[in-house]
C-alpha positions, 0 to 999 in steps of 0.5 A: 282630451274632450274635444268640446269641453264647457267653456269656463265662466271666465270666457262670458262677454259682457257689454263693457268688455269684461269677463265674469267670474263667480259672484261674491259671497256676502257674509253677515259680518261683511255688511257695513253702514254707507255706500258699498265700494264697487268691485274692481273691474276686471280686464278681459286679456285676449291672445291673437296668434298669427306667427307668419308670413308677413302677407298673412300677418298683415291679413290678420290686422283688421282682427285687431282693429275690430277687437279693439273697436268693439271691445275698447278696454280688453288688453290685447297681445299679439304673438308672432314670429321674429321676422314680422315683429317690426310690423307690430311693435308699437302698433296702437290697437295692440298693448303687447307683442310677443316675438317667437323665433321658431326658425331659430328653434329649427336651426338650433335643433340640428345642432348636438346641443340643440334639442335641450337649448331649444326645449329650454326656450320653448319652456320659458316662453310657455312660462310666460304665455301662461303666466299672462293668464289669457281669458281668450285665444284666437288661433288664426294660424291654423298650424300645429304650432300655432295650436301649441302655443294657443294651448300654451295661453291656457285661456278658457276659450280657445277659438280656431278654424273647423279642420276643413279650414286648417292648414294642418288638421290636428290644430283642432286638438288645441282649440275648443271653439271652431268656426267654419267661415261662411261661404262668402268669406273667400278672401282670408281676411274675411275668413279671419274675421269670421273668427270674432263671431263667438265673441259676438263681434260682426266683421264690420267695416274692414280697416288695416291700421299700419302706422308709419313712423315719421322719421322712416317717411323722412328718410325716404322722402329724402331718398326720392328727393335726391333721385329727382322725384318730383311731387307730380311724378306717379311713382310706380313700385315694381317688386320682383321677388318672391317667397318661392320659385313657383310664385315668381313672375319671369324678371324679363316680364317685369322688364317688359311691364316697366318699360310700357309704364314708364311711357306714361307722362310723369311715370317713374319706375321704382324697384323694390327688393328683399333679401337675396333679391337685388339682383332681380331688381338690378336686372330690370333696372340695367336691361332697360332705358327707362331710368328706373330707381333702385330702392335703397335698403329698407327695414318694414316701416321704410318700405311702407313709406315707399309704398305709400308715396307710390301711385301703383304697386305691382308685385307677386303674391308676397308680403310688400304687395299686401302692404301696399294694399293696406295702406291703400295704394292702387296695387296689382297682385300677379298670381299663378300657383295661388288663388287671387280670390282668396289671397290677393290685394284686399280692398277696391283699390287692389286687383289680382290677376290669375294666370290661365294655366296656374304658372307665372310664366303663363301669365302674359305681360300685355295682360299686366300692362292693361290692368296696370294702366287702369289702376294708374287711371283710376287712382293715385298714391295711398293714404 
């Protein structure tokens, strides 16, 4: 494969957000009297490839916002894992969302006839993506699987990271314009925005836009009202779960944090949980006398409604943490093996607390309490 092939003429950007094609040749018989009709405007089609996880998808939302702000006329599609699809479905900055279930593919392929079934699904997906005739594809994931999907778009301009910034270096085989983020782009949000450089779009102000449907907000308001939460109460949301065991702060540490914060005036503790995590939330509730509330089962929009109502969110490096930060809620992230500087809650109302020894157990509850109290004193509920 030719690594740095010339970019197709369709990938030339214009101020109007359209991409040019070859000029129309006018033959003598084409000339008529009177004004000539204007050629139809060509709409640029851009694909964002960011599959997972929830936190990473949230960190990529400012890319869609920046594209929509700079090129309002483009047709913008996001290719994402089925599990994260709900966050992006009906998002006002997107024209379409294509769900991809690679997790299902991995399960199916273990079956005797699974390979054939997966190949059929991949073939249909490839046809659907190729049929959209994208002009530009942005691979924000940096994996081989995201590179394959980027290649499936057939876009003449396929932008990705240089090999040293890809999680899997072979991803570079599928892109033809590679970006090395500037040294100052430490956080992953700023690194994603650097991929807009080849399109002539400066990062600009970083904007997260996470709409919450009114019905989801009403359901969560009803729940809080039933639990006796008043409008003046300071709701402190605690999410003890994590995607990996080495990113999990000990439940006992969360309990000590909850007990201390509950001593502050008007503070109510709300325990959040996801799949296979409710037992941790119950341990915190049952192991203390602070009257902590156990959240009901929620979808992503209902979770967002609770986080927007909260005065503070404390969590490990996990999706709900970054959702809270995107909503403008004061947020404290607890980090051990992952870097808070790169992956922490983004924005002025977020703080990332890094373990001194790289383990979650090495992060003292007292340190988390001190930062949490500072955030409670300085902030309030999100937007």
